C-alpha positions as CSV (number, residue, x, y, z in Angstrom):
1,X,-29.4,19.8,-30.7
2,X,-30.9,16.5,-28.4
3,X,-31.1,14.9,-25.3
4,X,-27.7,13.2,-26.0
5,X,-26.1,15.6,-27.0
6,X,-25.5,17.6,-23.6
7,X,-22.9,17.5,-21.5
8,X,-24.8,19.3,-18.2
9,X,-28.5,19.7,-17.3
10,X,-30.4,21.8,-14.9
11,X,-33.1,20.5,-13.1
12,X,-35.6,22.7,-11.6
13,X,-37.1,21.4,-8.2
14,X,-40.7,21.8,-7.7
15,X,-42.8,20.6,-10.0
16,X,-40.5,19.4,-12.1
17,X,-38.0,16.9,-9.0
18,X,-40.2,16.9,-6.4
19,X,-44.4,16.5,-6.4
20,X,-44.7,19.2,-3.7
21,X,-48.5,20.3,-4.7
22,X,-49.8,18.6,-2.2
23,X,-48.6,20.6,1.2
24,X,-49.4,23.5,-0.3
25,X,-53.2,22.3,-1.5
26,X,-53.6,21.3,2.1
27,X,-52.1,23.4,3.7
28,X,-54.7,25.2,5.4
29,X,-56.9,22.0,6.1
30,X,-53.9,20.5,7.8
31,X,-53.1,23.6,10.1
32,X,-57.0,23.8,11.2
33,X,-57.0,20.1,11.8
34,X,-53.6,20.3,13.8
35,X,-55.8,22.9,16.0
36,X,-59.2,20.7,16.4
37,X,-61.1,22.9,13.4
38,X,-63.2,21.7,10.5
39,X,-61.9,23.5,7.5
40,X,-64.9,24.9,5.0
41,X,-65.2,23.5,1.2
42,X,-63.0,25.6,-1.1
43,X,-60.2,26.8,1.6
44,X,-57.2,25.6,-0.8
45,X,-58.4,27.3,-3.8
46,X,-58.8,30.6,-1.4
47,X,-55.5,30.0,0.5
48,X,-53.4,29.3,-3.2
49,X,-53.9,32.9,-4.0
50,X,-52.8,34.8,-0.8
51,X,-49.1,35.0,0.8
52,X,-48.5,33.0,4.4
53,X,-49.0,36.4,6.1
54,X,-52.3,36.9,4.5
55,X,-53.0,33.2,4.8
56,X,-52.8,33.8,8.5
57,X,-55.0,36.4,9.1
58,X,-57.4,34.7,6.9
59,X,-58.0,31.9,9.1
60,X,-57.6,33.8,11.8
61,X,-60.5,35.7,10.6
62,X,-63.2,33.0,9.4
63,X,-62.5,30.6,11.8
64,X,-62.2,29.6,15.7
65,X,-58.8,30.3,17.1
66,X,-56.6,31.6,19.6
67,X,-53.4,32.0,18.3
68,X,-51.7,35.0,17.2
69,X,-51.1,35.9,13.6
70,X,-47.4,34.9,14.6
71,X,-48.2,31.8,15.4
72,X,-50.5,30.9,12.6
73,X,-47.9,31.1,10.3
74,X,-44.8,29.4,12.1
75,X,-47.6,26.9,12.6
76,X,-47.5,27.1,8.4
77,X,-43.7,27.0,7.8
78,X,-43.7,24.0,10.4
79,X,-46.3,21.5,8.1
80,X,-44.0,23.0,5.1
81,X,-40.8,21.7,6.6
82,X,-41.9,18.8,8.0
83,X,-43.7,17.6,4.6
84,X,-40.3,18.4,2.9
85,X,-38.0,16.4,5.3
86,X,-40.2,13.4,5.7
87,X,-43.1,13.1,3.4
88,X,-42.4,14.8,-0.1
89,X,-42.4,12.8,-2.8
90,X,-40.4,12.5,-6.2
91,X,-42.2,13.2,-9.2
92,X,-42.8,10.1,-11.8
93,X,-39.6,9.2,-13.2
94,X,-37.1,11.5,-11.7
95,X,-34.7,8.9,-10.3
96,X,-34.4,6.9,-13.3
97,X,-34.0,10.1,-15.3
98,X,-31.6,11.7,-12.7
99,X,-30.1,8.1,-12.7
100,X,-29.3,7.6,-16.3
101,X,-28.3,11.5,-16.8
102,X,-25.6,10.6,-13.8
103,X,-24.5,7.4,-15.5
104,X,-24.0,9.2,-18.9
105,X,-21.6,11.8,-16.8
106,X,-24.0,14.5,-17.6
107,X,-23.0,17.8,-14.9
108,X,-26.1,18.3,-13.0
109,X,-27.3,21.7,-11.1
110,X,-30.5,22.7,-9.3
111,X,-32.3,26.2,-10.2
112,X,-34.9,26.5,-7.5
113,X,-37.1,29.0,-6.9
114,X,-37.9,27.2,-3.4
115,X,-36.9,27.3,-0.1
116,X,-32.9,26.1,-0.7
117,X,-32.4,23.9,2.4
118,X,-35.9,22.1,2.4
119,X,-35.4,21.3,-0.7
120,X,-32.1,19.9,-0.4
121,X,-33.0,17.7,2.3
122,X,-36.3,16.2,0.3
123,X,-33.4,15.7,-2.5
124,X,-30.9,14.2,-0.2
125,X,-34.2,11.7,1.5
126,X,-34.7,10.6,-1.8
127,X,-31.4,9.8,-2.8
128,X,-30.4,12.4,-5.4
129,X,-28.5,15.4,-3.8
130,X,-25.6,13.7,-4.7
131,X,-26.3,13.4,-7.7
132,X,-26.0,17.2,-8.7
133,X,-22.6,19.3,-8.4
134,X,-24.2,22.8,-7.2
135,X,-27.5,24.8,-6.8
136,X,-28.9,28.3,-7.5
137,X,-31.6,30.1,-6.4
138,X,-33.8,32.8,-7.1
139,X,-33.0,34.3,-3.6
140,X,-29.8,34.8,-5.1
141,X,-30.2,35.3,-8.9
142,X,-34.1,37.1,-9.4
143,X,-36.3,35.0,-10.6
144,X,-37.1,32.4,-13.9
145,X,-38.5,35.7,-15.8
146,X,-34.8,36.6,-16.4
147,X,-32.4,34.4,-17.7
148,X,-29.5,35.0,-14.9
149,X,-30.5,31.7,-12.6
150,X,-30.3,29.8,-15.9
151,X,-26.6,31.4,-16.8
152,X,-25.7,31.0,-13.5
153,X,-26.5,27.6,-13.6
154,X,-24.8,26.8,-16.2
155,X,-21.8,28.6,-15.3
156,X,-22.2,26.3,-11.6
157,X,-22.1,23.2,-14.3
158,X,-18.8,24.4,-16.4
159,X,-20.2,24.5,-20.0
160,X,-22.2,26.8,-22.3
161,X,-25.2,27.3,-22.2
162,X,-25.5,25.7,-26.1
163,X,-24.5,22.5,-23.9
164,X,-27.3,22.5,-21.5
165,X,-30.6,21.5,-21.0
166,X,-32.9,22.8,-18.6
167,X,-35.4,20.8,-17.6
168,X,-38.9,22.7,-16.2
169,X,-43.1,22.6,-15.5
170,X,-43.0,26.5,-15.9
171,X,-44.0,28.2,-18.8
172,X,-42.5,31.2,-17.6
173,X,-39.5,29.4,-16.9
174,X,-38.9,27.7,-20.6
175,X,-39.5,30.6,-22.9
176,X,-36.8,32.0,-20.3
177,X,-34.1,29.9,-20.5
178,X,-35.5,29.2,-24.8
179,X,-34.5,32.1,-25.4
180,X,-31.4,32.1,-23.4
181,X,-29.8,29.5,-25.6
182,X,-30.9,26.3,-23.6
183,X,-32.7,23.3,-25.0
184,X,-35.9,22.8,-23.3
185,X,-37.4,19.9,-21.8
186,X,-40.2,20.8,-20.0
187,X,-42.6,18.4,-18.2
188,X,-46.3,18.3,-16.8
189,X,-47.4,19.4,-13.6
190,X,-50.8,20.8,-11.9
191,X,-49.3,24.1,-11.0
192,X,-49.0,25.0,-14.6
193,X,-52.4,26.2,-16.3
194,X,-50.9,26.3,-19.4
195,X,-50.0,23.0,-20.7
196,X,-51.1,23.7,-23.9
197,X,-48.3,26.7,-24.2
198,X,-45.8,24.8,-22.2
199,X,-46.2,22.6,-24.9
200,X,-45.6,24.4,-27.8
201,X,-42.7,26.5,-26.1
202,X,-40.5,24.1,-25.2
203,X,-37.9,21.4,-27.3
204,X,-39.8,19.1,-25.9
205,X,-42.5,18.0,-23.6
206,X,-43.1,14.9,-21.6
207,X,-46.0,14.0,-19.7
208,X,-43.7,13.1,-17.1
209,X,-39.7,12.5,-16.6
210,X,-39.6,8.8,-17.5
211,X,-40.8,10.1,-21.4
212,X,-37.4,10.9,-21.5
213,X,-35.4,8.2,-20.7
214,X,-35.3,7.1,-24.3
215,X,-34.0,10.3,-25.0
216,X,-30.8,10.5,-22.7
């Protein structure tokens, strides 16, 4: 099966449709600058391995701040929220591919591990949300290491797995979707370090979504 044969497309959001990596890379720096504090080199790499509560405690321990841990965490959440609502850009080729599939009558569903409200706000601001018929989340169906979220997305689209393509940037998600019988279309994102494995695991692989325009 090729993308010309599909009746439904299931899209991941972060790293596939949205380029959300800047806010996670710069989160600590953005927070410290809001407090008038200069961040030390390497902060992004340190916080990348931490949860928000862990990040809050780290920042309080290593910088001259007067906030409580709860204050810091609320501020971090606010920065993330504002980024999605007013700043988060689309990945290259996302608008063109979604529009092309929509014009062809392909039913599209979102499947995300991220925050549903913020993801929808970002896509609505970019004019894409109305082209999707539904959204399923990992909060509802579990992580993408299990097939339930993809099966739920196919159910929401109203088509069997063999008529659906899954667009993803994650190796884990691609392996899960492929094992469940979906056509898998991978796209490069900096958040996935195993690009060689991703390229070999997916049925198709492109450096950005515009590379799929000729396939639909």
